SELUM-913777 format. One line per 3 residues: number of its first residue (from 1); for each residue z, x, y of N, C-alpha, C. Coordinates in nm, 2 decimals, always signed. Example, Ala and Ser with C-alpha at 12.3 -4.5 7.8 and 13.67 -1.06 7.14 Angstrom:
residues 2
1	+0.78:+1.32:-0.57:+0.78:+1.23:-0.45:+0.78:+1.32:-0.33 | +0.71:+1.28:-0.22:+0.71:+1.37:-0.11:+0.79:+1.29:+0.00
end
This chain:
residues 173
1	-0.61:+2.18:+1.84:-0.62:+2.20:+1.69:-0.48:+2.18:+1.63 | -0.48:+2.12:+1.52:-0.35:+2.09:+1.45:-0.33:+2.20:+1.34 | -0.21:+2.26:+1.34:-0.18:+2.35:+1.23:-0.08:+2.28:+1.14
4	-0.12:+2.28:+1.01:-0.03:+2.22:+0.91:+0.00:+2.34:+0.81 | +0.13:+2.35:+0.79:+0.17:+2.45:+0.69:+0.15:+2.40:+0.55 | +0.15:+2.49:+0.46:+0.13:+2.45:+0.32:+0.25:+2.37:+0.27
7	+0.37:+2.40:+0.32:+0.48:+2.32:+0.28:+0.47:+2.17:+0.33 | +0.42:+2.16:+0.45:+0.40:+2.02:+0.51:+0.29:+1.95:+0.43 | +0.18:+2.02:+0.39:+0.08:+1.96:+0.31:+0.13:+1.91:+0.17
10	+0.21:+1.99:+0.11:+0.27:+1.96:-0.02:+0.36:+1.84:-0.01 | +0.44:+1.84:+0.10:+0.53:+1.73:+0.12:+0.46:+1.60:+0.15 | +0.35:+1.61:+0.23:+0.27:+1.49:+0.26:+0.20:+1.43:+0.13
13	+0.15:+1.52:+0.05:+0.09:+1.48:-0.08:+0.19:+1.42:-0.17 | +0.31:+1.47:-0.18:+0.42:+1.41:-0.26:+0.46:+1.28:-0.21 | +0.46:+1.26:-0.08:+0.49:+1.12:-0.02:+0.39:+1.02:-0.06
16	+0.26:+1.06:-0.06:+0.15:+0.97:-0.10:+0.17:+0.94:-0.25 | +0.20:+1.04:-0.33:+0.21:+1.01:-0.48:+0.33:+0.91:-0.50 | +0.44:+0.94:-0.43:+0.56:+0.85:-0.45:+0.53:+0.71:-0.40
19	+0.45:+0.69:-0.29:+0.42:+0.56:-0.25:+0.33:+0.49:-0.35 | +0.23:+0.56:-0.40:+0.15:+0.50:-0.51:+0.22:+0.46:-0.63 | +0.32:+0.55:-0.67:+0.41:+0.52:-0.78:+0.49:+0.39:-0.76
22	+0.53:+0.37:-0.64:+0.61:+0.25:-0.60:+0.52:+0.13:-0.62 | +0.39:+0.14:-0.58:+0.30:+0.03:-0.60:+0.27:+0.00:-0.75 | +0.26:+0.11:-0.82:+0.24:+0.10:-0.96:+0.35:+0.03:-1.03
25	+0.48:+0.07:-1.00:+0.60:+0.01:-1.05:+0.60:-0.14:-1.02 | +0.57:-0.17:-0.89:+0.57:-0.31:-0.85:+0.47:-0.40:-0.92 | +0.35:-0.34:-0.94:+0.24:-0.41:-1.01:+0.28:-0.44:-1.16
28	+0.35:-0.34:-1.21:+0.39:-0.36:-1.35:+0.51:-0.46:-1.37 | +0.59:-0.47:-1.27:+0.69:-0.58:-1.27:+0.62:-0.71:-1.27 | +0.52:-0.72:-1.18:+0.45:-0.85:-1.17:+0.38:-0.88:-1.30
31	+0.32:-0.77:-1.37:+0.25:-0.79:-1.50:+0.35:-0.83:-1.60 | +0.47:-0.78:-1.60:+0.58:-0.82:-1.70:+0.61:-0.96:-1.68 | +0.62:-1.01:-1.56:+0.65:-1.15:-1.54:+0.53:-1.24:-1.58
34	+0.41:-1.20:-1.55:+0.29:-1.27:-1.59:+0.28:-1.28:-1.75 | +0.30:-1.16:-1.81:+0.28:-1.17:-1.96:+0.40:-1.24:-2.03 | +0.52:-1.24:-1.96:+0.63:-1.31:-2.02:+0.60:-1.46:-2.01
37	+0.54:-1.51:-1.90:+0.50:-1.65:-1.89:+0.39:-1.68:-2.00 | +0.30:-1.59:-2.02:+0.19:-1.61:-2.12:+0.25:-1.62:-2.26 | +0.36:-1.54:-2.29:+0.43:-1.55:-2.41:+0.49:-1.69:-2.43
40	+0.55:-1.74:-2.32:+0.61:-1.87:-2.32:+0.51:-1.97:-2.35 | +0.39:-1.97:-2.28:+0.28:-2.06:-2.30:+0.23:-2.06:-2.44 | +0.22:-1.94:-2.50:+0.17:-1.92:-2.63:+0.26:-2.00:-2.74
43	+0.39:-1.99:-2.72:+0.48:-2.05:-2.82:+0.52:-2.19:-2.78 | +0.48:-2.24:-2.66:+0.52:-2.37:-2.62:+0.44:-2.47:-2.71 | +0.51:-2.57:-2.77:+0.45:-2.66:-2.87:+0.36:-2.76:-2.80
46	+0.38:-2.79:-2.68:+0.29:-2.89:-2.61:+0.20:-2.82:-2.51 | +0.10:-2.90:-2.48:+0.00:-2.84:-2.38:+0.07:-2.84:-2.24 | +0.02:-2.75:-2.16:+0.07:-2.74:-2.02:-0.03:-2.80:-1.93
49	+0.01:-2.88:-1.84:-0.08:-2.93:-1.73:-0.08:-2.84:-1.61 | +0.03:-2.76:-1.60:+0.04:-2.68:-1.48:-0.07:-2.57:-1.47 | -0.12:-2.53:-1.58:-0.22:-2.42:-1.59:-0.36:-2.47:-1.63
52	-0.38:-2.60:-1.60:-0.51:-2.66:-1.63:-0.58:-2.71:-1.50 | -0.69:-2.64:-1.47:-0.77:-2.68:-1.35:-0.91:-2.72:-1.39 | -0.92:-2.81:-1.48:-1.05:-2.86:-1.53:-1.09:-2.80:-1.66
55	-1.21:-2.82:-1.70:-1.26:-2.78:-1.84:-1.26:-2.63:-1.85 | -1.31:-2.56:-1.74:-1.33:-2.42:-1.75:-1.20:-2.33:-1.72 | -1.11:-2.39:-1.66:-0.98:-2.31:-1.63:-0.87:-2.38:-1.70
58	-0.84:-2.33:-1.82:-0.74:-2.39:-1.90:-0.67:-2.28:-1.99 | -0.54:-2.25:-1.95:-0.47:-2.15:-2.02:-0.44:-2.18:-2.17 | -0.42:-2.31:-2.20:-0.39:-2.34:-2.34:-0.51:-2.31:-2.43
61	-0.63:-2.34:-2.39:-0.75:-2.31:-2.47:-0.75:-2.16:-2.50 | -0.73:-2.08:-2.40:-0.73:-1.93:-2.42:-0.61:-1.88:-2.50 | -0.49:-1.92:-2.45:-0.37:-1.87:-2.50:-0.33:-1.92:-2.64
64	-0.39:-2.02:-2.69:-0.36:-2.08:-2.82:-0.48:-2.06:-2.92 | -0.58:-1.99:-2.87:-0.70:-1.97:-2.96:-0.67:-1.86:-3.07 | -0.76:-1.85:-3.16:-0.75:-1.75:-3.27:-0.76:-1.61:-3.21
67	-0.81:-1.60:-3.09:-0.82:-1.46:-3.03:-0.70:-1.42:-2.95 | -0.60:-1.51:-2.95:-0.48:-1.48:-2.87:-0.37:-1.41:-2.96 | -0.41:-1.37:-3.08:-0.32:-1.30:-3.17:-0.40:-1.19:-3.24
70	-0.33:-1.08:-3.26:-0.38:-0.97:-3.35:-0.27:-0.95:-3.45 | -0.31:-0.96:-3.58:-0.21:-0.95:-3.69:-0.09:-1.03:-3.67 | -0.11:-1.15:-3.63:+0.00:-1.25:-3.60:+0.09:-1.21:-3.48
73	+0.05:-1.12:-3.40:+0.13:-1.08:-3.28:+0.05:-1.13:-3.16 | +0.11:-1.21:-3.08:+0.04:-1.26:-2.96:+0.00:-1.15:-2.87 | -0.12:-1.16:-2.82:-0.18:-1.06:-2.73:-0.09:-1.04:-2.61
76	-0.03:-1.15:-2.56:+0.07:-1.14:-2.45:+0.19:-1.05:-2.48 | +0.23:-1.05:-2.60:+0.34:-0.97:-2.64:+0.30:-0.82:-2.64 | +0.18:-0.79:-2.68:+0.12:-0.66:-2.68:+0.11:-0.61:-2.53
79	+0.07:-0.71:-2.44:+0.05:-0.68:-2.30:+0.19:-0.65:-2.24 | +0.29:-0.73:-2.28:+0.42:-0.71:-2.22:+0.48:-0.57:-2.26 | +0.46:-0.54:-2.39:+0.50:-0.40:-2.44:+0.43:-0.29:-2.37
82	+0.30:-0.31:-2.34:+0.22:-0.21:-2.27:+0.28:-0.19:-2.13 | +0.30:-0.30:-2.06:+0.35:-0.29:-1.92:+0.49:-0.23:-1.91 | +0.57:-0.26:-2.01:+0.70:-0.21:-2.02:+0.70:-0.06:-2.04
85	+0.61:-0.01:-2.13:+0.60:+0.13:-2.15:+0.54:+0.20:-2.02 | +0.44:+0.14:-1.96:+0.39:+0.20:-1.83:+0.49:+0.20:-1.72 | +0.57:+0.10:-1.71:+0.68:+0.10:-1.61:+0.78:+0.21:-1.64
88	+0.82:+0.22:-1.77:+0.92:+0.33:-1.80:+0.86:+0.47:-1.77 | +0.74:+0.49:-1.81:+0.67:+0.62:-1.78:+0.66:+0.65:-1.63 | +0.62:+0.55:-1.56:+0.61:+0.57:-1.41:+0.75:+0.60:-1.35
91	+0.85:+0.53:-1.40:+0.98:+0.56:-1.35:+1.02:+0.70:-1.38 | +0.99:+0.75:-1.50:+1.02:+0.89:-1.54:+0.94:+0.99:-1.45 | +0.82:+0.96:-1.42:+0.74:+1.04:-1.33:+0.81:+1.04:-1.19
94	+0.84:+0.93:-1.14:+0.91:+0.92:-1.01:+1.04:+0.99:-1.00 | +1.11:+0.99:-1.11:+1.24:+1.06:-1.12:+1.22:+1.21:-1.17 | +1.10:+1.25:-1.19:+1.07:+1.38:-1.24:+1.14:+1.42:-1.37
97	+1.13:+1.33:-1.46:+1.19:+1.35:-1.60:+1.07:+1.38:-1.69 | +1.07:+1.50:-1.74:+0.96:+1.54:-1.83:+0.85:+1.61:-1.75 | +0.74:+1.63:-1.82:+0.62:+1.69:-1.76:+0.54:+1.58:-1.69
100	+0.54:+1.59:-1.56:+0.48:+1.49:-1.48:+0.33:+1.48:-1.51 | +0.26:+1.59:-1.52:+0.12:+1.59:-1.55:+0.09:+1.52:-1.68 | +0.16:+1.56:-1.79:+0.14:+1.50:-1.92:+0.17:+1.35:-1.92
103	+0.27:+1.31:-1.85:+0.31:+1.17:-1.85:+0.20:+1.09:-1.77 | +0.15:+1.15:-1.66:+0.04:+1.08:-1.59:-0.08:+1.06:-1.67 | -0.12:+1.17:-1.74:-0.24:+1.16:-1.83:-0.22:+1.06:-1.95
106	-0.10:+1.06:-2.00:-0.07:+0.96:-2.11:-0.08:+0.82:-2.05 | -0.02:+0.80:-1.93:-0.03:+0.67:-1.87:-0.17:+0.63:-1.84 | -0.25:+0.73:-1.80:-0.40:+0.70:-1.78:-0.46:+0.66:-1.91
109	-0.43:+0.72:-2.02:-0.49:+0.69:-2.15:-0.46:+0.55:-2.19 | -0.33:+0.51:-2.18:-0.28:+0.38:-2.21:-0.35:+0.27:-2.12 | -0.36:+0.30:-1.99:-0.42:+0.21:-1.90:-0.57:+0.19:-1.93
112	-0.64:+0.30:-1.95:-0.78:+0.30:-1.98:-0.81:+0.21:-2.11 | -0.73:+0.23:-2.21:-0.74:+0.14:-2.33:-0.71:+0.00:-2.29 | -0.61:-0.02:-2.21:-0.58:-0.16:-2.16:-0.70:-0.22:-2.09
115	-0.77:-0.15:-2.00:-0.88:-0.20:-1.93:-0.99:-0.24:-2.03 | -1.02:-0.15:-2.13:-1.12:-0.18:-2.23:-1.08:-0.31:-2.30 | -0.96:-0.32:-2.35:-0.91:-0.44:-2.42:-0.92:-0.56:-2.33
118	-0.88:-0.55:-2.21:-0.89:-0.66:-2.12:-1.04:-0.71:-2.10 | -1.13:-0.61:-2.09:-1.27:-0.64:-2.08:-1.32:-0.72:-2.20 | -1.27:-0.68:-2.32:-1.30:-0.75:-2.45:-1.25:-0.89:-2.44
121	-1.12:-0.91:-2.40:-1.06:-1.04:-2.39:-1.13:-1.13:-2.29 | -1.17:-1.07:-2.17:-1.25:-1.15:-2.07:-1.38:-1.19:-2.13 | -1.45:-1.11:-2.20:-1.57:-1.14:-2.27:-1.55:-1.26:-2.36
124	-1.45:-1.26:-2.44:-1.41:-1.37:-2.53:-1.39:-1.50:-2.45 | -1.32:-1.49:-2.34:-1.29:-1.61:-2.26:-1.42:-1.67:-2.21 | -1.51:-1.58:-2.15:-1.63:-1.63:-2.08:-1.73:-1.68:-2.18
127	-1.76:-1.60:-2.29:-1.88:-1.63:-2.37:-1.85:-1.69:-2.51 | -1.72:-1.69:-2.55:-1.69:-1.75:-2.68:-1.61:-1.88:-2.66 | -1.50:-1.87:-2.58:-1.42:-1.99:-2.56:-1.47:-2.08:-2.45
130	-1.54:-2.02:-2.35:-1.59:-2.10:-2.24:-1.48:-2.15:-2.15 | -1.37:-2.08:-2.15:-1.25:-2.12:-2.07:-1.19:-1.99:-2.01 | -1.13:-2.01:-1.90:-1.06:-1.89:-1.83:-0.91:-1.93:-1.81
133	-0.83:-1.83:-1.84:-0.69:-1.85:-1.82:-0.65:-1.77:-1.69 | -0.61:-1.84:-1.59:-0.58:-1.78:-1.46:-0.47:-1.67:-1.47 | -0.37:-1.69:-1.56:-0.27:-1.58:-1.57:-0.32:-1.46:-1.65
136	-0.42:-1.48:-1.73:-0.48:-1.37:-1.80:-0.57:-1.29:-1.70 | -0.63:-1.36:-1.61:-0.71:-1.29:-1.51:-0.62:-1.21:-1.41 | -0.51:-1.26:-1.38:-0.41:-1.19:-1.30:-0.37:-1.06:-1.37
139	-0.34:-1.07:-1.49:-0.31:-0.95:-1.57:-0.42:-0.85:-1.58 | -0.55:-0.90:-1.59:-0.66:-0.81:-1.59:-0.69:-0.74:-1.46 | -0.66:-0.81:-1.35:-0.67:-0.75:-1.22:-0.56:-0.64:-1.20
142	-0.44:-0.67:-1.25:-0.33:-0.57:-1.24:-0.37:-0.44:-1.32 | -0.42:-0.46:-1.44:-0.45:-0.34:-1.52:-0.56:-0.25:-1.45 | -0.66:-0.32:-1.39:-0.76:-0.25:-1.31:-0.70:-0.18:-1.19
145	-0.61:-0.25:-1.12:-0.54:-0.18:-1.01:-0.46:-0.06:-1.06 | -0.39:-0.08:-1.17:-0.32:+0.03:-1.23:-0.41:+0.15:-1.25 | -0.53:+0.13:-1.31:-0.62:+0.24:-1.33:-0.66:+0.31:-1.20
148	-0.69:+0.23:-1.10:-0.72:+0.29:-0.97:-0.61:+0.37:-0.91 | -0.49:+0.32:-0.92:-0.37:+0.39:-0.87:-0.35:+0.52:-0.95 | -0.36:+0.51:-1.08:-0.34:+0.64:-1.16:-0.45:+0.74:-1.13
151	-0.57:+0.70:-1.11:-0.68:+0.79:-1.07:-0.64:+0.86:-0.94 | -0.60:+0.78:-0.84:-0.56:+0.83:-0.71:-0.44:+0.93:-0.73 | -0.34:+0.89:-0.80:-0.22:+0.98:-0.82:-0.26:+1.11:-0.89
154	-0.35:+1.10:-0.99:-0.39:+1.22:-1.06:-0.47:+1.31:-0.97 | -0.55:+1.26:-0.88:-0.63:+1.34:-0.79:-0.53:+1.40:-0.69 | -0.44:+1.33:-0.64:-0.34:+1.38:-0.54:-0.25:+1.49:-0.61
157	-0.22:+1.46:-0.74:-0.13:+1.55:-0.81:-0.20:+1.69:-0.84 | -0.33:+1.68:-0.87:-0.40:+1.81:-0.89:-0.41:+1.88:-0.76 | -0.44:+1.81:-0.65:-0.44:+1.88:-0.52:-0.31:+1.94:-0.48
160	-0.20:+1.87:-0.52:-0.06:+1.91:-0.49:-0.04:+2.04:-0.57 | -0.08:+2.05:-0.69:-0.05:+2.16:-0.77:-0.13:+2.29:-0.72 | -0.25:+2.26:-0.68:-0.33:+2.37:-0.62:-0.27:+2.43:-0.50
163	-0.23:+2.34:-0.41:-0.16:+2.38:-0.28:-0.03:+2.45:-0.31 | +0.05:+2.40:-0.41:+0.17:+2.46:-0.44:+0.15:+2.60:-0.50 | +0.05:+2.61:-0.59:+0.02:+2.74:-0.65:-0.02:+2.84:-0.54
166	-0.10:+2.80:-0.45:-0.15:+2.89:-0.34:-0.03:+2.93:-0.26 | +0.06:+2.84:-0.23:+0.18:+2.87:-0.14:+0.27:+2.97:-0.21 | +0.28:+2.97:-0.34:+0.37:+3.05:-0.42:+0.31:+3.17:-0.49
169	+0.18:+3.20:-0.45:+0.11:+3.31:-0.51:+0.17:+3.44:-0.47 | +0.19:+3.54:-0.55:+0.26:+3.66:-0.52:+0.19:+3.74:-0.40 | +0.06:+3.72:-0.39:-0.01:+3.79:-0.28:-0.02:+3.72:-0.15
172	+0.03:+3.60:-0.15:+0.03:+3.52:-0.03:+0.16:+3.55:+0.05 | +0.13:+3.59:+0.18:+0.25:+3.63:+0.26:+0.34:+3.52:+0.30
end
């Protein structure tokens, strides 16, 4: 039989959270690069052949459509800003700056809204424009992965707090 102390369990849980936060940060760096390229494509005056793989896979159709802007702001700029905020918040959680639980829940809210918005944009791509942007799909996969990581981190974080509270309860020897 293996005996694990509460201190070891807390430390193991914290290592898992830190590892998932590293993945979250890495994914958001990838998303920043992806959205930066989409911004470049949006403003590029000529069509790009590099991101055209036939009639159905064409970044220019998607990225230069009327759906690629909201109030004259490119959707890619909004995505870049969102990933920048998520990166900064994850860095703060990793460095234990501020209320970790509140930051994680705020990140979850931002990410959930991002998933819904990405779903809307994917619907536009598939059923209105009839074209798919590969770089947009990459970003949409990243936001879904972010949501999964955050759910995992929140679950681990809640378990960590329960274990920590039990270990430091005044009646616990």
